N, C-alpha and C positions, 0 to 999 in steps of 0.2 A: 587124634588118639592113635597111639601105636597099638599093634595087635597083641603084644605079649603082656597084657595086664593080668593081675593075679586074683582080684576079687571075683567071686562067682555069683554073689547074691546082688540082684539089682537094688534091693533095699539098703545095701551098704553104701551106695553112691549118692553123693550130693554135688551139684555144680554151683560153685560160688563165683560171682562175677562182680566187677567193679571195685575190687579190693587191691591194695598194694602192699599189705602186710599180713603175715600169719596171725598176728595178735588180734586182727579185726575179724577173724572168722568166728561165726556163731554156728556151732555144729547143727542145731536144729533148724536153721534157716537154709537157704539155697534151694535150687531147683532139683526136683526128683527126676531120676532117669527111668524111662519106661522100657527102653530096649537098647542093647549094645550089639552091634553087628561087626564082627571082625572079618577080614578078607578070607574067603574060603581057601585061598592058596598059600596062606601064611606058613612059612617054614621056621620051625624051631631050631633047625640046624644052622642056617645062615641069615635068618631074619629077613628073608625076601618077602615081599608083599606085606610089609609091616605097617598096616593101616587099619583103622576101625572107625565106625561111626556110632554116635549116640543119638537116640531120639528122646527128647525131654517130654515130660508129661504136660508141661505148659510152656508156651513160648517165652523167651527172654524179652524183657523190656529194654530197648535201647535208650541210652542217656548220654550225658557228657563223659561218663566213665565206662560205659559198656557199648562197644561198637562192633563192626564187622570187618572182615578182611576178604579181599577178592581171591577167587581161585585163579590160577594161571589161565590165560587165553589159550584156545586151541592152537597148537603148533608154536606157541610162544617159547622163545629160547633166551635165557639169561646167560650172557657170555662169561667165560672165566674171568676172574678179577672183579666181578660185580660185588659191590659192598652190600651185604645183607645183615640182618639183625636177628639174634636169638635173645629171648627174654624169659625171666622167671625167677624162681627161688631155689635155694639149695646150697650145697657145699661150695664155698669159694676157695677151698684148698682140699686137694684129694686126700690129705692125711687127716683131715678133721671130719667129724661125724655130724656136726651141727649145721643146720640149714640157715640161710639168711632170713631174717624177719622181713626185710624190705625187698620189694621187687627189684631185680637187677637186670641189666642188659649189656650186651657186648656186640661189637661189629666183627664179622668174619667174612672174608672174601670167598667167592665160589672158586673151586679148583676143578680142573678138567678130570674126567673119568679116566682118561689115558694115564695121567700123572698118578692118580690115586691107585690105579691098578698096576703100577710099575713095581718092579721087584724090591725097590727100596721103601715102598709105602705099604700097600695091602696085597700085593702079589696076586692080583686077579680076583679078589674077594667081592668086589662090587659087581652087582648085576645091573641090567638096564633099568631097573626100578629103584636105583639108589643114586645119590649124588654125594659129594663130599665138599666140605667148606672148612676153612681154618687156615692155620699158618704152619708151614713145615718147620719153622724154628720153635714151635710150641708156645707161641705168645699168649694165646687165649683159646678156650675151648669149652664145650659142654663137659660135664663131669657126672659123678654118681647121682642117680636120681633124676637124670635129665630126660629119659625116654618119654616120647610123646610131645615134647616141646616144639614150638613153632619156629621155623626159619622163614622170615618175611623179607621181601626185597621191594624197594620203591620202584614204581613204574609210572612216570608222568603224573605225579601228584596223588597216586593211590598206592596201596600196599597189596602185594600178592603173596599168598601162602605158597612158597616154593618147595619147602621141605618140612618133614617131621622128624625130630631127633630120633635116631634108631639105635646106633651102636658106635663103638670106637674102641681103641686100645689104650687104656690108661686115660689120663687127663692132661691135655696140653703137652703131650710128649712129642719130641721132635720126630718128624716123618709119620705121625699118626694123627691126622686131622679127624674131625667128627664126620660121621656118616649119617645120612638122612634118607628117609623114604622120599622118593621124587614124586611130588603131588601130581605133576603133569601126566604121569603114566597111569594115574588112577581116576582121571576125570570121568570116563565112561562108567566105571564102577560106582563112583560117588553119585552121579546123576541117576543111574538106574536104581541103585539101592535106596536113595532118598525117595524116589517116586513110588516104590513098592513097599516102603517101610510100614505102611499101615496094614499091609497084608502079611503073608508068610515070609516073603523075601527069599533070598538064597544065601544069606550069610549065616554064620554060626551065631545063634542067639543065646544070650545068658538067661537062664531060667528065672522066672518071677518068684518072689517070696512075699508073703503077706505082711509080716511084722516089720515096720520101718525101723531102720537103724541109721546111724550117721558115722561119718569119718570125722574125728575131732582134730586130727593133726595135719590134714592135707589142704592146701590152697590150690585152686585150679585156675589156670589161665585159659580163658574160653574165647574161641573165635567162631563167629557165625559164618555160614557159607553164603556167598553171593555168586550169582551167575557171572561169568567172565564179562568184563567191560562195565559193570555197574560200579559207580563211584561211592566210596565210603563217605565222602563229604556230604553227599546228598541222600544218605540212606533213608529208607522208610521201612518199617517192620514188614509191610506187605510185600516188599521185594524179596524177602528171605523166606525160604520154605519154613513154615511156621514152627515145626516141631522137630526138625532134623538138623543136628549140629555136628560139625567136626570140631572136636575140642581136645585140649591137652589136659590130661588128668594126672600127670605126675609132676611133683615139684621139680623145677629145673635147677641146675647148679653150674657155676662157671668158675674157672680158675684164672687168676690174674686179670680181673675185669678191667676193661678200658671204656671210659665214658666219653 
């Protein structure tokens, strides 16, 4: 989840898992959210520290359609050119306002921060907690409604959550690839926050509200947190912190999808 979410009432959130289409969403189903913790250093000016965590009221049940993704290992580096995937729902054309009903995905290569901070791209706007991925010729990219989406990269038979869609300039515009929160820079915060989430914690918490409400138009792409090195092929629910999830809560969108 990225930090600049808009809803303030916990009762307004539902997490739907195992679905591939918007039409399959049942608003009164889905997991309820007990707590949302955004990073305390999040900046509204440049979207630095653009991450947040959710704690669900009850654990998710893993199945053939609901699984987990690994966090990056400590000191793990994915080189530029690594082929990674973003996936989700949303606009497939920046000029359209309709989201895709079916889950979409596209491949984007990782780009170096030096390149993305060059004068012909983002002119130094990327901080050490950001990375960029995409094509300088504007071939494919995240688009409107993409914030909070996962950027996952293969690593020897497992998937690692390398980035969280954060910001960009336009959609698939030349010299303006997508910018992501760099998950590896937040490992200590994720681990520390997950461990203290049952207490007061130190993130900004969304206030609780008594009357349950639902979101009837949003489909969520949910990724559970695994400790670095644990394989998704052999997952077991007890391997995962039972009630703390890093999830994507906004429908994704992609321009000129390549499958």
